[in-house]
C-alpha positions in Angstrom: -14.7 60.5 -8.8 -16.9 61.9 -6.0 -20.5 62.9 -6.6 -23.1 64.8 -4.2 -26.7 65.6 -4.8 -29.1 68.0 -3.0 -32.5 68.8 -3.4 -34.5 68.8 -6.9 -36.1 71.9 -8.8 -34.7 74.9 -10.7 -31.9 76.3 -8.6 -32.0 73.4 -6.2 -30.5 70.9 -7.8 -26.6 70.8 -7.3 -24.4 67.7 -8.6 -21.1 67.9 -8.0 -18.1 65.4 -9.3 -14.4 65.6 -8.6 -11.3 63.8 -10.4 -7.6 63.8 -9.8 -5.4 63.5 -12.9 -1.7 62.9 -12.0 1.1 64.7 -14.1 3.2 62.7 -16.6 6.3 63.6 -18.4 6.4 61.7 -21.7 10.0 60.3 -22.6 8.8 59.3 -26.1 5.5 58.3 -28.1 4.7 56.5 -31.3 1.1 56.5 -33.0 0.3 53.4 -34.9 -2.7 54.4 -37.3 -2.1 53.0 -40.5 -3.4 49.4 -39.9 -6.9 48.4 -41.5 -7.7 46.2 -38.3 -8.7 48.5 -35.6 -7.2 46.2 -33.0 -3.7 47.2 -34.4 -4.4 51.0 -34.1 -3.0 52.6 -30.9 0.5 54.0 -29.5 3.1 53.1 -27.4 5.5 55.1 -25.2 7.3 55.5 -22.2 6.8 58.3 -19.5 7.2 59.0 -15.8 4.1 59.4 -13.8 4.4 62.2 -11.1 2.5 62.2 -7.7 1.4 65.7 -8.5 -1.2 66.8 -10.7 -4.6 68.4 -10.8 -8.0 68.2 -9.4 -10.8 69.3 -11.3 -14.5 69.8 -9.6 -17.5 70.4 -11.8 -20.7 71.7 -10.1 -24.1 71.6 -12.0 -27.2 73.4 -11.1 -30.3 73.7 -13.2 -31.2 77.1 -14.3 -33.5 78.7 -16.9 -30.4 80.3 -18.6 -27.2 78.3 -19.3 -23.7 79.6 -17.9 -20.5 78.0 -17.7 -17.6 79.4 -15.8 -14.3 77.8 -15.9 -11.3 78.7 -13.4 -7.8 77.3 -13.1 -5.9 78.3 -10.1 -8.8 80.6 -9.4 -8.5 82.6 -12.8 -11.3 82.7 -15.1 -10.6 81.0 -18.3 -11.7 82.4 -21.7 -14.7 81.0 -23.4 -12.3 79.4 -26.0 -10.8 77.1 -23.4 -11.0 73.4 -23.7 -13.2 72.9 -20.5 -15.6 75.5 -21.5 -15.9 73.9 -25.0 -16.5 70.5 -23.6 -19.1 71.5 -21.0 -20.9 73.5 -23.8 -21.1 70.4 -25.9 -22.3 68.0 -23.1 -25.0 70.8 -22.1 -26.2 71.0 -25.8 -26.6 67.3 -26.0 -28.3 66.8 -22.7 -30.8 69.7 -23.9 -31.4 71.2 -20.3 -30.3 74.5 -18.9 -27.4 74.5 -16.5 -25.1 76.6 -14.3 -21.8 75.0 -14.8 -19.0 75.8 -12.7 -15.3 74.0 -13.5 -12.5 74.5 -11.1 -9.0 73.3 -12.2 
């Protein structure tokens, strides 16, 4: 993850983080969730991790009105997209207004 920060204040604070996630092809997968002991709950599986994947960049800037825009390959995602919902929830928990830009 890479973070970049600039000046403080409304509209001037920009924080940016990026993360790479490799693609994975799952061969088989089994969930173990019936044990009473939480140490025995989990999953096993076999898969192949590929070198290709997706890099996600999130930029935050303090604003008076919150705004979240998420894009995948340059195309804007709908308000129901998981990325938008996760960002919305984090912003609600934070309690401050952010202009949030997400790029996959």
